[in-house]
DSSP file (Angstrom, degrees, kcal/mol; ACC not computed):
  #  RESIDUE AA STRUCTURE BP1 BP2  ACC     N-H-->O    O-->H-N    N-H-->O    O-->H-N    TCO  KAPPA ALPHA  PHI   PSI    X-CA   Y-CA   Z-CA
    1    1 A X              0   0    0      0, 0.0     0, 0.0     0, 0.0     0, 0.0   0.000 360.0 360.0 360.0 119.0   88.2  128.8   77.0
    2    2 A X        -     0   0    0      2,-0.1     3,-0.1     1,-0.0     0, 0.0   0.664 360.0-128.1 -83.9 -17.6   88.8  128.9   80.8
    3    3 A X        +     0   0    0      1,-0.3     2,-0.2     0, 0.0    -1,-0.0   0.462  64.2 133.5  82.3   0.2   87.8  132.5   81.2
    4    4 A X        -     0   0    0      1,-0.1     2,-0.4    61,-0.0    -1,-0.3  -0.514  58.0-117.6 -83.5 153.2   91.0  133.3   83.1
    5    5 A X        -     0   0    0     -2,-0.2     2,-0.3    -3,-0.1    60,-0.2  -0.724  32.7-175.1 -88.5 138.2   93.1  136.3   82.3
    6    6 A X        -     0   0    0     -2,-0.4    25,-0.3    59,-0.1     2,-0.3  -0.975   4.9-172.8-131.9 148.4   96.7  135.8   81.0
    7    7 A X        -     0   0    0     59,-0.6     2,-0.4    -2,-0.3    61,-0.3  -0.978   9.4-153.0-138.7 153.9   99.5  138.2   80.2
    8    8 A X  E     -a   32   0A   0     23,-0.7    25,-0.6    -2,-0.3     2,-0.5  -0.991   2.1-161.2-127.8 133.1  102.9  137.9   78.6
    9    9 A X  E     -a   33   0A   0     59,-0.5     2,-0.5    -2,-0.4    61,-0.2  -0.971  11.4-168.3-112.9 124.9  105.9  140.1   79.3
   10   10 A X        -     0   0    0     23,-1.2    25,-0.3    -2,-0.5    26,-0.2  -0.941   4.6-158.8-116.3 131.3  108.5  140.0   76.6
   11   11 A X        -     0   0    0     -2,-0.5    24,-0.9     1,-0.3     2,-0.3   0.662  65.5  -0.8 -76.0-121.8  112.0  141.5   77.2
   12   12 A X        +     0   0    0     22,-0.1     2,-0.4    23,-0.1    -1,-0.3  -0.533  67.8 172.9 -75.0 132.0  114.1  142.4   74.2
   13   13 A X        -     0   0    0     -2,-0.3     2,-0.3    -3,-0.1    -3,-0.0  -0.957  12.8-161.4-142.8 119.6  112.6  141.6   70.9
   14   14 A X    >   -     0   0    0     -2,-0.4     3,-1.7     1,-0.1     6,-0.3  -0.757  25.8-126.3-103.7 151.5  114.1  142.6   67.6
   15   15 A X  T 3  S+     0   0    0     -2,-0.3    -1,-0.1     1,-0.3     6,-0.0   0.744 110.6  54.8 -66.9 -22.9  112.2  142.7   64.3
   16   16 A X  T 3  S+     0   0    0      4,-0.0     2,-0.5     3,-0.0    -1,-0.3   0.366  84.2 107.3 -91.1   6.5  114.8  140.5   62.6
   17   17 A X    X   -     0   0    0     -3,-1.7     3,-1.5     1,-0.1     4,-0.5  -0.743  64.8-147.3 -87.4 124.5  114.4  137.8   65.2
   18   18 A X  T >> S+     0   0    0     -2,-0.5     3,-0.9     1,-0.3     4,-0.8   0.793  98.1  64.5 -60.6 -28.2  112.5  134.7   64.0
   19   19 A X  H 3> S+     0   0    0      1,-0.2     4,-2.7     2,-0.2    -1,-0.3   0.777  86.0  72.8 -65.8 -24.8  111.1  134.3   67.5
   20   20 A X  H <> S+     0   0    0     -3,-1.5     4,-2.6    -6,-0.3    -1,-0.2   0.832  91.9  56.1 -61.6 -31.5  109.2  137.6   67.1
   21   21 A X  H <> S+     0   0    0     -3,-0.9     4,-1.9    -4,-0.5    -1,-0.2   0.933 110.9  43.5 -64.4 -45.7  106.8  135.9   64.7
   22   22 A X  H  X S+     0   0    0     -4,-0.8     4,-2.6     2,-0.2     5,-0.2   0.929 114.4  50.0 -64.5 -45.6  105.9  133.3   67.3
   23   23 A X  H  X S+     0   0    0     -4,-2.7     4,-1.9     1,-0.2    -2,-0.2   0.926 110.7  49.1 -60.9 -45.8  105.7  135.9   70.1
   24   24 A X  H  < S+     0   0    0     -4,-2.6     4,-0.3     1,-0.2    -1,-0.2   0.888 112.3  49.0 -62.2 -39.3  103.4  138.1   68.0
   25   25 A X  H >< S+     0   0    0     -4,-1.9     3,-0.9     1,-0.2    -2,-0.2   0.926 115.2  42.8 -66.0 -45.0  101.1  135.2   67.1
   26   26 A X  H 3< S+     0   0    0     -4,-2.6    -1,-0.2     1,-0.2    -2,-0.2   0.759 110.0  59.8 -70.9 -24.3  100.9  134.0   70.7
   27   27 A X  T ><  +     0   0    0     -4,-1.9     3,-2.2    -5,-0.2    -1,-0.2   0.393  69.0 133.9 -90.9   3.1  100.4  137.6   72.1
   28   28 A X  T <  S+     0   0    0     -3,-0.9     3,-0.1    -4,-0.3    -3,-0.0  -0.298  81.4   6.6 -55.6 134.6   97.3  138.5   70.2
   29   29 A X  T 3  S+     0   0    0      1,-0.2     2,-0.3     0, 0.0    -1,-0.3   0.655 106.8 117.1  65.8  18.7   94.8  140.1   72.5
   30   30 A X  S <  S-     0   0    0     -3,-2.2     2,-0.7   -25,-0.1    -1,-0.2  -0.845  73.0-112.9-113.1 154.1   97.3  140.2   75.4
   31   31 A X        -     0   0    0    -25,-0.3   -23,-0.7    -2,-0.3     2,-0.4  -0.771  41.2-165.5 -84.1 114.4   98.8  143.2   77.2
   32   32 A X  E     -a    8   0A   0     -2,-0.7     2,-0.5   -25,-0.1   -23,-0.2  -0.844  14.4-166.3-109.2 137.1  102.5  143.2   76.2
   33   33 A X  E     +a    9   0A   0    -25,-0.6   -23,-1.2    -2,-0.4     2,-0.3  -0.989  15.8 178.4-119.8 124.5  105.3  145.2   77.9
   34   34 A X        +     0   0    0     -2,-0.5   -23,-0.2     1,-0.2   -22,-0.1  -0.858  57.1  17.4-123.7 160.0  108.6  145.3   76.0
   35   35 A X  S    S+     0   0    0    -24,-0.9     2,-0.4   -25,-0.3    -1,-0.2   0.869  88.3 134.2  50.1  44.7  111.9  147.0   76.7
   36   36 A X        -     0   0    0    -26,-0.2     2,-0.7    -3,-0.2    -1,-0.2  -0.966  55.5-129.7-125.1 140.9  111.1  147.5   80.3
   37   37 A X        -     0   0    0     -2,-0.4    20,-2.4    -3,-0.1     2,-0.3  -0.807  20.0-146.0 -94.3 114.0  113.4  146.8   83.3
   38   38 A X  E     +B   56   0B   0     -2,-0.7    18,-0.2    18,-0.2     3,-0.1  -0.621  26.1 167.0 -77.5 131.5  111.7  144.7   85.9
   39   39 A X  E     +     0   0B   0     16,-3.0    43,-2.7     1,-0.3     2,-0.3   0.626  59.8  19.3-119.2 -22.8  112.8  145.6   89.5
   40   40 A X  E     -Bc  55  82B   0     15,-1.6    15,-3.0    41,-0.2     2,-0.5  -0.989  49.9-162.6-154.2 141.4  110.3  143.8   91.8
   41   41 A X  E     -Bc  54  83B   0     41,-3.0    43,-3.0    -2,-0.3     2,-0.5  -0.991  13.0-167.7-123.2 121.8  107.7  141.0   91.8
   42   42 A X  E     -Bc  53  84B   0     11,-2.7    11,-2.4    -2,-0.5     2,-0.6  -0.946   3.7-162.3-112.8 126.3  105.1  140.9   94.5
   43   43 A X  E     -B   52   0B   0     41,-3.0     9,-0.2    -2,-0.5     3,-0.1  -0.932  13.0-154.8-110.5 113.9  103.0  137.8   95.0
   44   44 A X        -     0   0    0      7,-3.5     3,-0.1    -2,-0.6     7,-0.1  -0.203  33.8 -69.4 -81.1 174.9   99.9  138.4   97.1
   45   45 A X    >   -     0   0    0      1,-0.1     3,-1.4     2,-0.1    -1,-0.2  -0.158  61.8 -85.2 -62.6 155.5   98.0  135.8   99.1
   46   46 A X  T 3  S+     0   0    0      1,-0.2    -1,-0.1    -3,-0.1     3,-0.1  -0.221 111.4  43.8 -56.1 150.3   96.0  133.1   97.5
   47   47 A X  T 3  S+     0   0    0      1,-0.4    -1,-0.2    -3,-0.1     2,-0.2   0.168  77.2 126.0  97.0 -18.4   92.5  134.0   96.4
   48   48 A X    X   -     0   0    0     -3,-1.4     3,-0.6     1,-0.1    -1,-0.4  -0.526  63.7-131.7 -71.3 141.5   93.3  137.4   94.9
   49   49 A X  T 3  S+     0   0    0      1,-0.3     2,-0.5    -2,-0.2    -1,-0.1   0.934 102.2  17.1 -60.8 -48.2   92.1  137.7   91.3
   50   50 A X  T 3  S+     0   0    0      1,-0.1    -1,-0.3    15,-0.1    15,-0.2  -0.786  75.9 177.0-125.6  86.9   95.4  139.0   90.0
   51   51 A X    <   +     0   0    0     -3,-0.6    -7,-3.5    -2,-0.5     2,-0.4   0.466  52.1  83.3 -77.2  -0.5   97.9  138.1   92.7
   52   52 A X  E     -BD  43  64B   0     12,-2.2    12,-1.9    -9,-0.2     2,-0.5  -0.874  51.3-171.2-109.6 136.0  101.0  139.4   91.0
   53   53 A X  E     -BD  42  63B   0    -11,-2.4   -11,-2.7    -2,-0.4     2,-0.6  -0.993   8.2-162.5-117.6 124.4  102.4  142.9   90.9
   54   54 A X  E     -BD  41  62B   0      8,-3.2     8,-2.5    -2,-0.5     2,-0.4  -0.936   8.4-159.7-109.4 115.9  105.2  143.5   88.5
   55   55 A X  E     -BD  40  61B   0    -15,-3.0   -16,-3.0    -2,-0.6   -15,-1.6  -0.812   4.9-158.3-101.6 132.9  107.1  146.8   89.2
   56   56 A X  E >   -B   38   0B   0      4,-2.6     3,-2.1    -2,-0.4   -18,-0.2  -0.723  29.7-111.3-110.7 159.9  109.3  148.4   86.6
   57   57 A X  T 3  S+     0   0    0    -20,-2.4   -19,-0.1     1,-0.3    -1,-0.1   0.731 114.9  59.6 -63.0 -23.8  112.1  150.9   86.9
   58   58 A X  T 3  S-     0   0    0    -21,-0.2    -1,-0.3     2,-0.1    -3,-0.0   0.376 122.8-101.5 -87.2   6.4  110.1  153.7   85.4
   59   59 A X  S <  S+     0   0    0     -3,-2.1    -2,-0.1     1,-0.3     2,-0.1   0.278  77.4 136.4  96.1 -11.1  107.5  153.4   88.1
   60   60 A X        -     0   0    0     -5,-0.1    -4,-2.6     1,-0.0     2,-0.4  -0.375  37.4-157.6 -69.9 150.5  104.9  151.5   86.2
   61   61 A X  E     -D   55   0B   0     -6,-0.2     2,-0.4    -2,-0.1    -6,-0.2  -0.999   4.1-164.9-130.1 129.6  103.1  148.6   87.9
   62   62 A X  E     -D   54   0B   0     -8,-2.5    -8,-3.2    -2,-0.4     2,-0.4  -0.934   8.3-150.1-113.4 138.5  101.4  145.7   86.0
   63   63 A X  E     +D   53   0B   0     -2,-0.4     2,-0.3   -10,-0.2   -10,-0.2  -0.879  23.8 165.9-107.0 139.9   99.0  143.3   87.6
   64   64 A X  E     -D   52   0B   0    -12,-1.9   -12,-2.2    -2,-0.4     3,-0.1  -0.995  42.6-145.1-151.0 152.8   98.6  139.7   86.4
   65   65 A X  S    S+     0   0    0     -2,-0.3     2,-0.3     1,-0.3   -14,-0.2   0.780  97.4  16.0 -82.2 -31.8   97.2  136.4   87.4
   66   66 A X        -     0   0    0    -61,-0.1   -59,-0.6    -3,-0.1     2,-0.3  -0.994  67.9-176.7-142.6 143.1  100.1  134.6   85.7
   67   67 A X        -     0   0    0     -2,-0.3     2,-0.5    -3,-0.1   -59,-0.1  -0.998  15.2-153.9-142.4 141.9  103.5  135.8   84.5
   68   68 A X        -     0   0    0     -2,-0.3   -59,-0.5   -61,-0.3     2,-0.5  -0.973  19.0-167.8-113.0 119.7  106.4  134.1   82.7
   69   69 A X        -     0   0    0     -2,-0.5     2,-0.7   -61,-0.1   -59,-0.1  -0.925  13.2-169.4-112.6 128.5  109.7  135.7   83.4
   70   70 A X        +     0   0    0     -2,-0.5     2,-0.4   -61,-0.2   -59,-0.1  -0.893  23.1 171.3-115.1  98.4  112.8  135.0   81.4
   71   71 A X        -     0   0    0     -2,-0.7    -2,-0.0   -60,-0.1     5,-0.0  -0.868  36.8-108.1-113.1 140.2  115.6  136.6   83.3
   72   72 A X    >>  -     0   0    0     -2,-0.4     4,-1.7     1,-0.1     3,-0.6  -0.329  29.6-120.2 -60.5 146.5  119.4  136.3   82.7
   73   73 A X  H 3> S+     0   0    0      1,-0.2     4,-2.9     2,-0.2     5,-0.2   0.856 113.4  58.3 -57.4 -36.8  121.1  134.3   85.4
   74   74 A X  H 3> S+     0   0    0      1,-0.2     4,-2.3     2,-0.2    -1,-0.2   0.871 103.5  52.3 -63.7 -35.8  123.3  137.3   86.3
   75   75 A X  H <>>S+     0   0    0     -3,-0.6     5,-1.9     2,-0.2     6,-0.6   0.909 112.8  45.0 -64.9 -42.0  120.2  139.3   87.1
   76   76 A X  H ><5S+     0   0    0     -4,-1.7     3,-0.8     1,-0.2    -2,-0.2   0.926 114.4  48.2 -67.2 -45.2  119.0  136.6   89.4
   77   77 A X  H 3<5S+     0   0    0     -4,-2.9    -2,-0.2     1,-0.2    -1,-0.2   0.894 113.1  46.8 -62.9 -41.2  122.3  136.1   91.1
   78   78 A X  H 3<5S-     0   0    0     -4,-2.3    -1,-0.2    -5,-0.2    -2,-0.2   0.508 108.6-121.4 -84.1  -3.6  122.9  139.8   91.7
   79   79 A X  T <<5 +     0   0    0     -3,-0.8    -3,-0.2    -4,-0.5    -4,-0.1   0.802  60.1 148.8  71.0  28.8  119.4  140.4   93.1
   80   80 A X      < +     0   0    0     -5,-1.9     2,-0.5    -6,-0.2    -4,-0.1   0.745  67.6  52.1 -67.6 -22.7  118.5  143.0   90.5
   81   81 A X  S    S-     0   0    0     -6,-0.6     2,-0.5    -5,-0.1   -41,-0.2  -0.973  82.8-146.8-114.6 125.4  114.9  141.8   90.7
   82   82 A X  E     -c   40   0B   0    -43,-2.7   -41,-3.0    -2,-0.5     2,-0.5  -0.784   8.3-155.5 -93.5 130.2  113.4  141.7   94.2
   83   83 A X  E     -c   41   0B   0     -2,-0.5     2,-0.4   -43,-0.2   -41,-0.2  -0.916  12.4-136.3-106.8 129.2  110.9  138.9   94.9
   84   84 A X  E    S+c   42   0B   0    -43,-3.0   -41,-3.0    -2,-0.5     2,-0.2  -0.959  98.2  29.6-130.3 113.0  108.4  139.5   97.7
   85   85 A X  S    S-     0   0    0     -2,-0.4    -1,-0.1   -43,-0.2   -44,-0.0   0.544 116.8-108.8 -70.6 160.9  108.0  137.1   99.4
   86   86 A X        -     0   0    0     -2,-0.2    -2,-0.1     1,-0.1     3,-0.1  -0.195  34.0-103.6 -58.8 149.6  111.5  135.9   98.8
   87   87 A X        -     0   0    0      1,-0.1    -1,-0.1    -4,-0.1     5,-0.1  -0.336  51.8 -78.9 -69.4 157.6  112.0  132.9   96.6
   88   88 A X    >>  -     0   0    0      1,-0.1     4,-1.5     3,-0.1     3,-1.0  -0.209  37.2-119.4 -59.2 148.3  112.9  129.6   98.3
   89   89 A X  H 3> S+     0   0    0      1,-0.3     4,-2.6     2,-0.2     5,-0.2   0.820 110.9  62.9 -58.7 -33.8  116.5  129.1   99.4
   90   90 A X  H 3> S+     0   0    0      1,-0.2     4,-1.8     2,-0.2    -1,-0.3   0.843 102.8  49.8 -65.5 -31.0  116.9  126.0   97.2
   91   91 A X  H <> S+     0   0    0     -3,-1.0     4,-2.0     2,-0.2    -1,-0.2   0.914 110.2  49.9 -70.9 -41.8  116.3  128.2   94.1
   92   92 A X  H  X S+     0   0    0     -4,-1.5     4,-1.4     1,-0.2    -2,-0.2   0.912 111.2  49.2 -61.6 -42.7  118.9  130.7   95.3
   93   93 A X  H  X S+     0   0    0     -4,-2.6     4,-1.4     1,-0.2    -1,-0.2   0.900 107.9  54.8 -62.9 -40.8  121.4  128.0   95.9
   94   94 A X  H  X S+     0   0    0     -4,-1.8     4,-1.2     1,-0.2     3,-0.3   0.900 105.6  52.0 -61.5 -41.0  120.8  126.5   92.4
   95   95 A X  H  < S+     0   0    0     -4,-2.0    -1,-0.2     1,-0.2    -2,-0.2   0.859 107.0  54.4 -63.0 -34.3  121.5  129.9   90.8
   96   96 A X  H  < S+     0   0    0     -4,-1.4    -1,-0.2     1,-0.2    -2,-0.2   0.808 112.3  41.4 -71.8 -29.4  124.8  130.1   92.6
   97   97 A X  H  < S+     0   0    0     -4,-1.4    -1,-0.2    -3,-0.3    -2,-0.2   0.598  89.4 106.8 -95.7 -10.4  126.1  126.7   91.4
   98   98 A X     <  -     0   0    0     -4,-1.2     2,-0.3    -5,-0.2    -3,-0.0  -0.433  61.0-143.5 -69.0 141.6  124.9  127.0   87.8
   99   99 A X        -     0   0    0     -2,-0.1     2,-0.4     2,-0.0    -2,-0.1  -0.805   7.7-155.0-106.7 147.0  127.6  127.6   85.3
  100  100 A X        -     0   0    0     -2,-0.3     2,-0.3   -27,-0.0     0, 0.0  -0.916  14.5-179.7-116.7 149.4  127.5  129.8   82.2
  101  101 A X        -     0   0    0     -2,-0.4     2,-0.0     1,-0.0    -2,-0.0  -0.882  37.3 -75.9-139.2 169.9  129.7  129.3   79.1
  102  102 A X        -     0   0    0     -2,-0.3     2,-0.3     1,-0.0    -1,-0.0  -0.325  46.7-166.2 -66.5 151.9  130.2  130.9   75.7
  103  103 A X        -     0   0    0      2,-0.0     2,-0.5    -2,-0.0    -1,-0.0  -0.985  13.1-151.5-141.3 147.6  127.6  130.3   73.1
  104  104 A X        -     0   0    0     -2,-0.3     2,-0.6     0, 0.0    -2,-0.0  -0.984   9.8-150.8-124.2 121.2  127.5  130.8   69.4
  105  105 A X              0   0    0     -2,-0.5    -2,-0.0     1,-0.1     0, 0.0  -0.804 360.0 360.0 -91.5 124.1  124.1  131.4   67.6
  106  106 A X              0   0    0     -2,-0.6    -1,-0.1     0, 0.0     0, 0.0   0.399 360.0 360.0-109.5 360.0  124.2  130.2   64.1
């Protein structure tokens, strides 16, 4: 046990999704936010206890030391989530050249 605080933010999660069992197991004793639209991520200077602020469209703000974000490529490309400070240019370029194709979940 490291003594550090961790949080998980999960986007859409349906009860018939097999992943929900894993997520629920991993999420015990964590503060979970679901079905919320992330609009801005602010990363404060090093040394802050919880250097991340996650801003949601309904005005709520969550603070975290660590966050894992799974965002659709279209959200990243269109700038629907603002990162402050801005993400490195090489990441932005990578999103622009990545291709998406049709997928079938079986």
